[in-house]
N, C-alpha and C positions, 0 to 999 in steps of 0.2 A: 632421868627427863622425864618432864609430863606434855604430855602432845595436847594441844588447844584446837578444839575442834572453831573450825571458820566457816561461818553461813555464806549460802552458796548464792543466796540472792539478798538484796539491799533493801530494804523495807524504808517506808516513809520516816525522816526523821523526828524522834519523838518531841511531841509535844508540836506539830507542823498542822495548819489547816487544811482540812481535806479538799482537794480540788472539786468547785462549785461547778455542777454541767451546765451545759449552755441553754439558752430557753428554748422551748419547743418552737415558738416563732420564728425564730432563727434556724431553727434543721430544716423548717419548712421552707422557709422566704429564700434559703441558699441556691438550692436547685434552682428554683424560676430564676433568680438573678443570672446564674449563670449559663442556662438557657437561651436567656432573653439576647447575652452576649454574644455566644455562640452565634446566633442567629442575625447580630445584628453585624458583625462581621463578615457572614457568609454573603450576606445581603452588599454593604460595602463593597466587596472583593470581586461582585456578580459573578461568584460561584465557579470558585479555582478551577480549571480543566475540563469546566463543563460548556464552556462559549461557544466549542462545534455541534455543540449537539444538536440548535437549531439551524446550523446552514443546510441551504437547500430547499428547508422546509415553509412552505407558504403560510403568511401569516390565517389563523382562524378566524374568521369575523362572524360575530355573532349580535346582532342589534337588533332589538326589540321597541316597537313602535307605541306607545305608552298612552299616549293622548293625542287629538286632532281637532284642532278647533277652527271653524270657520269665521271672518271677520269679511266686509267687503271687502274684493280685488285680492285677498289673501288666507291663506291656508297656513296654518301654527301647527307645528308637529311637534312633539317632546319624544323625542331617543335615548334609547339606555343602550350603551357597549356594556352586553354579559357576557362579552369573551375573553379570552384571558391576554389578546393585543390589542395591540390600540389602534384604532380606526379613522378613516378619515373619507367622511360624505363630498364626491367631488362632483357628482349632477344627481337635477332631482327631476323625475320625469313623470307628468301628470297626465294619463292618458293617452300617450305618445307624442306628446309636445313637452321638451326639453324649456323648464321653466328657468329664472331670474330666482334666486334664495340667498337668504342669507343667514348665519348661524352664530350659537353665542360662542363657539367652540372648533376650531379647525380640526381638531385632530381630541377623538375620545379616548382617553384613559380607558382599563376594566372598570366598569362599575360606574362610571361617570354620565350623566344625562346632560344632553343639548337641547338648544330651542333652535327649530328650523323655521324660518318666515319665506314663505313659496309667493310669489308672486302671479296671480291668476285670477282671473276672472271668470270665477267659478259662476255656473248659473240655477238655482232656486230648485230643487226636486232632481235634478239628475247626479246621475252615481259616476264615481272618478275611479281608474284606477293610479296609484301612486307608486312607484316605484323607486327610490334611494339608490343611488350608485356609487361605489367606493372607490377610492383611488386605485385598485387592484382590482376591478371588474366585477365585485360581485353586486348583489342585488338584493334589496330588501325591499320586501312590499308590504303594501296596506289598501285599503280601498273604501270608498265612501259609498253608501247605500242610496242616500240619497241627500242631496248635498242641503243643508241649513243653515242662519246665520248661527253662529252658538251665541245664547243671552249673555248680556252686561253685565260684568259682578259689580254692582251697584249696591249703593245700601238698602233699596228696594227690592236689588234680589235678594239680597241676604234676608232680609224681611218677607221676602214670601219660602227660601226653602225654614227657615224656622217655622213659618205657618205650616209647611207641608209637613215636617217631622211631628209637630203637634194633631194633624188632622191626622197624620198614619201612626201615630204611638200612642199620644198622651190620651188623647179622645178612647179610642179602641177598647182600650185598657183598662179605663174607668168603667165604660161602659161594662165591660163584662163582670167587673167586679163589684157590679147591683146586684149580681146572681146570688150575691151572701144571703140574704134573707131565707130563699130556697134552699141553701147548702146548710143555714142553721137548722133548719126544720124537719132536714130528711132523714132515713133510719139510717141504720148503722150500714146494712145492703147497701142502701141505695149510694152513701157515702164513700164503699171502698169502689164502686160503679164508677163515680164521678170521680176519683184517685186512679182509676186505671185509663179512664177517659185523660187525664192528663199525662198520663204515662205514656200513653200515646199519643198524646199531643206535642211532649217534649222529644220522643225518638222521633218523629216526623222532623221536627226541626233540626236536631240535630245532623239526621241524614239531607236534609234539602242546604243547610247551610254548608255542610261540607261537600257536597256535589257542586257546590255553585262559587266556592270557593276556588275549588282544583280547576275550574271551570275558566276563573278568573288569569290563574297563570299556566292553562295549557300549551300557551307556545312561550312562557318568559320565564327562561331558569334563573334570574336575575334574582340576588338575594335567598338564594336556594333552591327556587320554583317551588312547588306542591312542598316540600319539607318545611313552608312556613307554615303552610296549614293544620299539618300534624303538630308540630313546635307550638303555634297556638292553643290546639286543642288540648296539647298536654300540661304546659303554664295553667290554664285555666282550671283544668282539672285538678290539678293538682296545689294549686293555691285555695281553692274550696273546700278542698277535703284538711288542709290542713290547719285553715281558719278554723272550720266545722272542730277539730279535733281540739284545738287552744280552745274556741270559746268553751266545749264541755269541761274542760280541765278547769278554767276560771271559775266558770258558776258552780260546778258541783263538784267540786274538789274532796270531799267525803263520802260522798254515794256512789260506788262501783256500778251498780247498776243504771245510775240514770247517764252516767258517762258513755253507755251504748247505747242510751237509745236519743231518739232524734228530736225534739218537742218541737210540736204543732207549730209556734212563734217562728221558732226559727227555721225548720222546713220553709214557710210563707217566707223567711227571707230570701233563703237559699234561689226559692225559685225566683221572686225578684230579680234578684241581681244575675242570673243564671239567661232571663229572656231581657234583660235590659243590655247587655253584653251583647245578644245575637239581634235587638234592635238596633244597635248603636251599629253594625256591620249592615245591617238592612237597611237603614239612614241614608249610610256611606255612599254603595250600591245604588239608590235611588237619588241623592245629589248628585253625584258624580255624571249618570246619566241622562239627567238633566241640562248639565251645565254644557256637555260637547251635543247637545239637542238631538240624542238620540232614544228620548222619552218623551212624548208626547203626556202630559199630565189632565186630561181632562178628568170630569167630576166622576164617572163612571168607574175610571179605574181608581180614585181615590174612595168612592167604595168599595171597589173591592178589596183595596188593602185594610180597610176599617172592619168589614166581616171578617176577615182573613187574621185579622188580628185581636177582635174582642176574645175570644177564644181565649187566649192567654189573660185576661182578668179572671175570668174562672179557674183557672189553674191555681194562680196565686190565693185565694180564700178557699178551697175546697180543703186546705189541710185545720182550717181555723173554723171550720164546721161546730165543733164543741167549744170554741170560747165565744167571747164577747168582746171584737176589736173594739177599741175607739173607733172614732171619727178619722182625730190625726194620726194613727198607726195606718190607716188605710189609705190615707192619703199619702203617708211617705212611701209605704208600699208600691204604690199606683204609678208615681213619680221616679222611683228606683227603676222598676221594667219601662215605661214608654218616653223618659225623659232624653234616658242618650238618644234617641231617633232623631230628635231636634240637634243632637252634637253633629251626629252622624250625617244628616242632608248638608249641615255648613261645612265642614270638613270636607265630604264629597266635592260639595260646589267649588271648594275654593285649593286644596292641593291633592286635585286625586292620582294615587298613585297605585297601580292595581297588586302589586305584592303585600301593600299597607290594608289596603281591603281587605285581601284574601288570607290576612295574618289575622284580622280582625273578626272575620267571619269564623276563623277557626277557633279564636278564641269564644266566642258565642257557641260555636257548637260543641267544645266541651264543657264547657259550664252548664247549658240545657243537659248534656248527655249524665253529667255526675247527679245533678238535681234528680235524675229519672232514675237514677241506680238507689236514689237514698228513699224516694218514693216505694219502693218495692216491696220494703216489710210492712209499709202498712196498707196494702192490700189482702194480709191475711185472715184467714176468716178463724173462725171458734176451733177448727181443727187444725189449724197452723199450716194450711193452702195456702198458695200465693195466686195462682191462676186456676181459678174455678171458673163457671161459665160463666158467672154475672163480671168478674173483673177482665176476663178475656175481651168479651163482648163489649165494654167500657173502652179496652186498648185499641181494639180495630175502629170504633166509632171514631176514636182520636184522630188516629190518622186519616179515616177517610174522610172526614170532617176539614183537616188539615189540606188534604188533598182535592179536594172540592173547591175548597174556598178559593185554593192556590192559583184554580186555574181563572178565577177574577184578575190576576194580576201579572198573567203574562203579558209584557210588552216590548 
């Protein structure tokens, strides 16, 4: 007898089509759907087996007062629950007097905001201490340094805010760009000094906006608190970097060397965008401060803002020293840098929210910081050194100028 070999594994049938692999998008989406289903079930079942963890633990109450407006006979507060547990406001105390009040929501869920209208005959110019007492006895404190009626938000008010944005944003930047003829006739050494001045200016704006944003959310942990400032700065920095890289690949696909160089026109545009984002946050802070009556806008303060922002126009035109940009191009760059101040004042006067203001200031800080980094290679002299006595002096003068003019706008 002849022994027949029997195969140990069964292969695919002869002529059968190979199994098609699953789409890659489905492999990526599957775990996300499973995670969402599991989290949904966990939430619906209220954490099976964990219901006793919170027994005997008092609720954590963390409420922030985001806005205070004064109208005749009333104090209107905007509060937000930034804690993990629901909060109910039971009483309102104004300078040791328990006042009657109404609120849009009786119970504040986590991250929810409410408007509390307090009936109180306040006196113009007097200071007041406000305490919101919760249903479990907690206290949320706020203060009014000097009572003054909040401006009425009418069409004339918004027209005033737009005019204010033009005064502190558009006009100063345009005035600074008048140095274009001076920059165009400067020597190479002077250009490096002016570029150093621009780096110092941008560096000051970066730190100034960051510190101001941190101050806005110092006692407010809703939406991440100080983390929103860092998030805003990272977003604007990375977006500008990615946009710059995309523009290089698109405009210079064949020249490898050009890909690593930043053209003066593109650099001026990046400076205008960075300054514009900064002026958006600055305008928002100005508009909101005036809307709540904490900023008295006199002619001297407007002049201070104008002087402080005039140097921003110089920063925009300095990279264009060896070019002859047309008037239309300069106008566009000026509007990109200055017009966001108008938008900022209107937003700040309408829907002020400290976390939003801090986020926008973070955007501006990241943007001007990115542009400052892009400017550094242009400071190099013939020997390849970036920090020479000339450029270092320019950087110091830029910081000193912004610091000195910043003292004019302290309010």
